[in-house]
C-alpha positions as CSV (number, residue, x, y, z in Angstrom):
1,M,29.5,-31.9,-23.4
2,R,27.6,-29.0,-22.0
3,S,29.5,-26.2,-20.3
4,P,28.2,-24.8,-17.0
5,P,26.3,-21.5,-17.1
6,A,28.0,-18.3,-16.1
7,P,27.9,-17.8,-12.3
8,D,26.0,-14.5,-12.5
9,A,23.4,-15.8,-15.0
10,P,19.9,-15.5,-13.5
11,K,18.2,-18.8,-12.9
12,T,14.6,-20.0,-12.5
13,P,13.8,-22.9,-10.1
14,D,14.2,-25.4,-13.0
15,Q,17.7,-24.0,-13.7
16,K,16.9,-22.5,-17.1
17,P,18.1,-19.0,-17.8
18,A,15.4,-16.5,-16.7
19,G,15.0,-15.0,-20.2
20,R,14.1,-18.4,-21.8
21,L,10.6,-19.8,-21.3
22,S,9.6,-23.3,-22.2
23,R,6.6,-23.9,-24.5
24,Q,4.7,-25.3,-21.5
25,S,5.2,-22.1,-19.4
26,A,4.2,-19.0,-21.2
27,A,3.9,-16.9,-18.0
28,P,6.9,-14.8,-17.0
29,S,8.8,-15.8,-13.9
30,L,9.7,-13.2,-11.2
31,N,12.0,-13.8,-8.3
32,S,10.3,-12.5,-5.1
33,D,13.7,-11.1,-3.8
34,V,13.7,-8.8,-6.9
35,L,10.0,-8.1,-6.7
36,F,10.1,-7.0,-3.0
37,S,13.5,-5.3,-3.3
38,G,14.3,-5.9,0.4
39,G,10.9,-4.8,1.6
40,N,7.8,-6.8,2.5
41,E,5.0,-5.1,0.4
42,V,4.4,-4.4,-3.2
43,V,1.5,-2.3,-4.6
44,I,0.0,-3.7,-7.9
45,R,-2.2,-1.5,-10.0
46,H,-4.7,-3.3,-12.2
47,G,-6.9,-0.9,-14.1
48,P,-8.6,1.3,-11.5
49,D,-8.0,-1.3,-8.7
50,V,-5.0,-1.3,-6.3
51,Y,-3.8,-4.6,-4.8
52,R,-1.1,-5.2,-2.1
53,L,1.1,-8.2,-2.1
54,R,2.7,-8.7,1.3
55,L,5.4,-11.0,2.5
56,T,4.7,-12.3,6.0
57,R,7.1,-13.2,8.8
58,Q,6.4,-16.8,8.0
59,N,7.6,-16.2,4.5
60,R,4.1,-16.5,3.0
61,L,2.5,-14.3,0.4
62,I,-0.8,-12.5,1.0
63,L,-2.6,-10.6,-1.8
64,T,-5.3,-8.1,-0.7
65,K,-7.5,-5.6,-2.6
């Protein structure tokens, strides 16, 4: 019988611990609550380029260069 995970264990949408990735999903998973840290915009630097990821009032994501 499988025991339930610890209540404070981070979860991904498929209920696996966040540190474990399946073979099908090699990309890391980030929770947007953690990514935005209570704000509504994140700056992403990719080489010489700067992108902005914004969270809208309708809870949608917009990525702009």
